[in-house]
C-alpha positions in Angstrom: -189.3 -0.8 -76.2 -188.8 -4.1 -74.1 -186.7 -6.6 -75.6 -185.5 -10.3 -74.7 -183.6 -13.0 -76.4 -185.7 -15.2 -78.7 -184.2 -18.7 -79.7 -184.5 -20.4 -83.0 -187.0 -22.7 -81.4 -189.3 -20.2 -80.0 -193.2 -19.7 -81.9 -192.0 -16.0 -81.8 -189.2 -14.0 -83.9 -188.2 -10.7 -83.2 -188.2 -8.0 -85.8 -184.1 -7.8 -85.6 -183.9 -11.8 -86.1 -186.4 -11.6 -88.9 -184.4 -8.9 -90.8 -181.4 -10.9 -90.9 -183.3 -13.9 -92.2 -185.3 -12.2 -95.0 -181.4 -11.3 -96.2 -180.5 -15.1 -95.8 -180.1 -18.3 -98.0 -184.0 -19.5 -97.3 -185.9 -16.5 -96.1 -189.4 -17.4 -94.8 -192.9 -16.9 -96.2 -194.3 -13.6 -95.1 -198.3 -13.4 -94.1 -199.8 -10.1 -93.3 -203.2 -10.8 -91.2 -204.0 -7.2 -89.9 -207.5 -7.2 -88.5 -209.9 -5.6 -86.4 -212.5 -6.8 -84.4 -215.7 -5.2 -85.9 -213.3 -3.0 -87.7 -212.9 -2.1 -91.4 -211.3 -4.2 -93.8 -207.4 -4.1 -93.4 -206.7 -4.7 -97.1 -206.3 -1.0 -97.7 -203.9 -0.7 -94.9 -201.7 -3.6 -96.5 -201.8 -1.8 -99.8 -200.4 1.3 -98.1 -197.7 -0.4 -96.7 -196.5 -4.0 -95.7 -193.2 -5.9 -95.4 -191.4 -6.5 -98.4 -192.4 -9.8 -99.9 -195.9 -10.2 -97.4 -198.9 -11.8 -98.8 -202.3 -10.2 -97.3 -204.4 -13.2 -95.7 -208.1 -12.4 -94.7 -208.9 -13.5 -91.1 -212.5 -13.3 -91.4 -212.8 -15.1 -94.9 -210.0 -17.0 -95.1 -208.9 -17.8 -91.6 -212.4 -18.8 -90.5 -215.4 -20.6 -92.2 -219.1 -19.2 -92.6 -220.9 -18.4 -89.9 -223.8 -20.0 -90.9 -226.5 -19.7 -87.9 -224.0 -19.2 -85.3 -224.0 -22.3 -83.5 -220.4 -23.0 -84.3 -219.3 -19.5 -83.0 -218.5 -16.0 -84.9 -215.1 -17.5 -86.3 -215.7 -21.0 -87.0 -212.4 -23.1 -88.2 -212.0 -22.9 -91.9 -212.8 -25.9 -94.1 -208.9 -27.5 -94.2 -208.7 -27.8 -97.9 -210.1 -24.3 -98.5 -207.4 -22.8 -96.1 -204.7 -25.3 -97.7 -205.4 -23.6 -101.0 -205.3 -20.3 -99.4 -201.7 -21.2 -97.9 -200.4 -22.5 -101.1 -201.4 -19.3 -102.9 -199.4 -17.5 -100.6 -196.3 -19.6 -100.9 -196.4 -21.8 -98.4 -194.8 -25.2 -98.9 -194.6 -28.2 -96.3 -191.0 -27.5 -95.5 -191.0 -23.6 -95.9 -190.7 -21.6 -93.1 -193.5 -19.1 -92.5 -193.8 -15.9 -90.4 -196.9 -14.2 -89.6 -197.7 -10.6 -88.2 -200.5 -8.4 -87.6 -200.8 -4.6 -86.5 -199.3 -5.4 -83.0 -201.9 -6.6 -81.2 -200.9 -10.4 -81.8 -204.4 -12.0 -82.1 -204.8 -12.3 -85.7 -201.3 -13.4 -86.3 -201.7 -16.0 -83.4 -204.8 -17.2 -85.1 -202.7 -18.3 -88.6 -200.0 -19.5 -86.3 -202.1 -21.9 -84.7 -204.2 -22.9 -87.8 -200.7 -23.7 -89.8 -199.6 -25.4 -86.4 -203.1 -27.5 -86.0 -202.9 -28.4 -89.7 -199.1 -30.2 -89.4 -196.5 -27.3 -90.2 -194.3 -27.0 -87.8 -192.2 -24.3 -89.1 -194.4 -21.2 -88.4 -193.6 -18.4 -85.9 -195.1 -15.1 -85.2 -193.3 -11.8 -85.7 -193.3 -10.3 -82.0 -194.8 -6.8 -81.8 -196.0 -7.3 -85.1 -195.6 -4.4 -87.9 -195.2 -1.9 -85.0 -192.2 -3.7 -83.7 -190.9 -3.8 -87.4 -191.4 -0.1 -88.1 -189.7 0.9 -84.8 -186.8 -1.4 -85.3 -186.2 0.3 -88.8 -187.6 -2.2 -90.9 -188.8 -1.3 -94.3 -192.3 -1.2 -95.8 -193.2 -1.4 -99.2 -196.5 -1.2 -101.4 -195.4 -3.9 -104.0 -197.5 -7.0 -104.1 -195.6 -9.9 -104.5 -196.5 -12.8 -106.7 -195.5 -15.8 -104.9 -194.8 -19.1 -106.5 -197.5 -21.7 -105.3 -196.6 -24.2 -102.4 -197.2 -27.6 -101.7 -198.8 -27.1 -98.1 -201.2 -29.8 -97.6 -202.8 -29.7 -94.2 -203.5 -32.6 -91.9 -205.5 -31.5 -89.1 -204.9 -32.6 -85.3 -201.3 -31.9 -84.6 -202.6 -29.3 -81.7 -205.1 -29.8 -79.2 -208.9 -28.6 -80.0 -211.9 -29.0 -77.7 -215.6 -28.6 -78.5 -218.1 -27.6 -76.0 -218.3 -31.0 -74.3 -214.5 -31.2 -73.9 -214.1 -27.7 -72.6 -217.1 -28.1 -70.3 -215.1 -31.3 -68.8 -211.7 -29.8 -69.0 -213.2 -27.0 -66.5 -213.9 -29.6 -63.9 -211.0 -31.8 -64.5 -208.3 -29.7 -65.6 -207.5 -26.2 -66.3 -209.7 -24.2 -68.7 -208.8 -20.5 -69.1 -210.8 -17.8 -70.4 -208.8 -15.2 -72.3 -211.3 -12.3 -72.5 -211.3 -9.1 -70.6 -212.4 -9.4 -67.0 -215.5 -7.5 -67.6 -216.8 -10.0 -69.9 -215.6 -13.1 -67.8 -217.8 -11.6 -64.9 -220.8 -10.8 -66.9 -220.7 -7.4 -66.2 -220.7 -6.3 -70.3 -221.1 -8.3 -73.2 -220.9 -6.2 -76.2 -220.9 -9.0 -78.5 -222.4 -12.1 -77.6 -226.0 -13.5 -76.5 -225.1 -13.2 -72.9 -222.0 -12.3 -70.3 -220.2 -14.5 -68.1 -218.0 -17.9 -68.3 -218.2 -21.6 -68.6 -218.6 -22.7 -65.3 -215.1 -23.6 -63.8 -213.3 -21.5 -66.2 -210.4 -19.1 -64.6 -209.9 -15.7 -66.0 -206.9 -15.0 -67.8 -207.0 -12.0 -69.9 -204.7 -12.6 -72.9 -203.6 -8.5 -72.3 -201.6 -9.8 -69.6 -199.5 -11.8 -71.5 -197.6 -9.0 -73.4 -195.9 -5.5 -72.4 -197.0 -2.0 -73.0 -195.2 -2.0 -76.3 -197.0 -5.5 -77.5 -194.2 -7.9 -76.9 -194.7 -11.0 -75.2 -193.5 -11.4 -71.7 -190.2 -13.4 -71.4 -191.0 -17.2 -71.1 -190.2 -17.3 -67.4 -192.7 -14.4 -66.7 -195.1 -16.3 -68.6 -194.6 -19.7 -66.9 -194.9 -17.9 -63.7 -198.3 -16.3 -64.8 -199.8 -19.3 -65.7 -198.5 -21.2 -62.6 -200.1 -19.1 -60.7 -203.4 -20.1 -62.4 -202.6 -23.6 -62.1 -201.3 -24.3 -65.3 -198.1 -25.7 -65.2 -196.4 -28.6 -66.9 -198.2 -31.8 -66.7 -201.6 -30.3 -66.3 -204.2 -30.5 -68.7 -205.0 -26.6 -70.1 -207.6 -25.4 -72.5 -208.0 -21.9 -73.6 -211.1 -20.1 -74.9 -212.2 -16.5 -75.8 -215.1 -14.7 -77.6 -214.6 -16.6 -81.0 -211.1 -18.4 -81.0 -208.9 -15.6 -82.0 -207.5 -14.2 -79.0 -207.8 -17.7 -77.1 -205.0 -18.8 -79.8 -202.9 -15.4 -78.6 -203.2 -17.2 -75.1 -202.4 -20.9 -76.6 -199.1 -19.2 -78.2 -198.1 -17.4 -74.8 -198.5 -20.8 -73.2 -196.2 -22.4 -76.1 -193.7 -19.7 -75.3 -194.0 -20.9 -71.5 -193.6 -24.6 -72.5 -197.1 -25.6 -71.7 -199.1 -27.3 -74.5 -202.7 -26.2 -74.5 -205.9 -27.2 -76.4 -208.1 -24.3 -77.9 -211.9 -24.1 -77.4 -212.5 -22.6 -81.1 -215.9 -22.1 -81.0 -215.3 -20.3 -77.7 -217.9 -18.3 -75.8 -219.8 -17.0 -78.7 -220.6 -20.7 -79.5 -221.1 -21.5 -75.8 -223.3 -18.8 -75.1 -225.6 -19.5 -78.8 -226.8 -22.7 -76.8 -229.2 -21.8 -74.2 -228.9 -25.5 -72.5 -225.2 -24.3 -71.8 -224.9 -23.3 -67.9 -223.6 -19.6 -67.4 -221.4 -18.2 -64.3 -221.0 -14.8 -63.6 -218.8 -13.0 -60.9 -215.0 -13.0 -60.1 -215.2 -16.9 -59.0 -214.9 -19.8 -61.5 -218.4 -21.4 -60.3 
């Protein structure tokens, strides 16, 4: 398994470092956010074994709002007060360190990380490589369900950049807008989920799968900086990200954060953009 050293300031935490911190005087709150796009509910997987002390959080119902008529995308942002209540029930406090993890893909964990950061929590990290990295490192799992003391976290939205459709369209013309979906969806060759295939005119293809190694760990910061610099996303450039519904896009925002590049998320993403027939659609390998 490929490894690299993560600093305490990193938005990522390694399995080895997390084991040390869980045995320390100020262990973090653990959130299990396993999820599969179009797949079964992951609560049974959580019940079968999870990190000791971890609380399960459901992405579709607790890290996203109701879909409604679909014009806000497949995973609209949750009501902030409802999200805050979910986090408090999980034991999250204003000054409590939080570590989120999923089954290893990192998308769902990144969604939880982004929501906490966007709503003002500053001490949140993603377990690099997720549950797979934890078990590979010899970390224990349990079937015991914790009963955490309620936290006092109160969300204050706006700490990270957030784009709507108009702002995403403008950024594609004036800055760098990255499309985190698979290349074939960007090009419009296939579209298994949304109304139409293709991409936002001016957006650049940057599949989020290229942010990680074969074993699911994030590339080293220098490698990520090089990857994004080749796309024009360097320090100082306005950068935004979108995906299908704001989940894997959060993973790309996280990768950019690891690289030291701030980026805004278009949370509605392609599912919102493509639901509006008046929005232009580009196809093929070129941005325009």
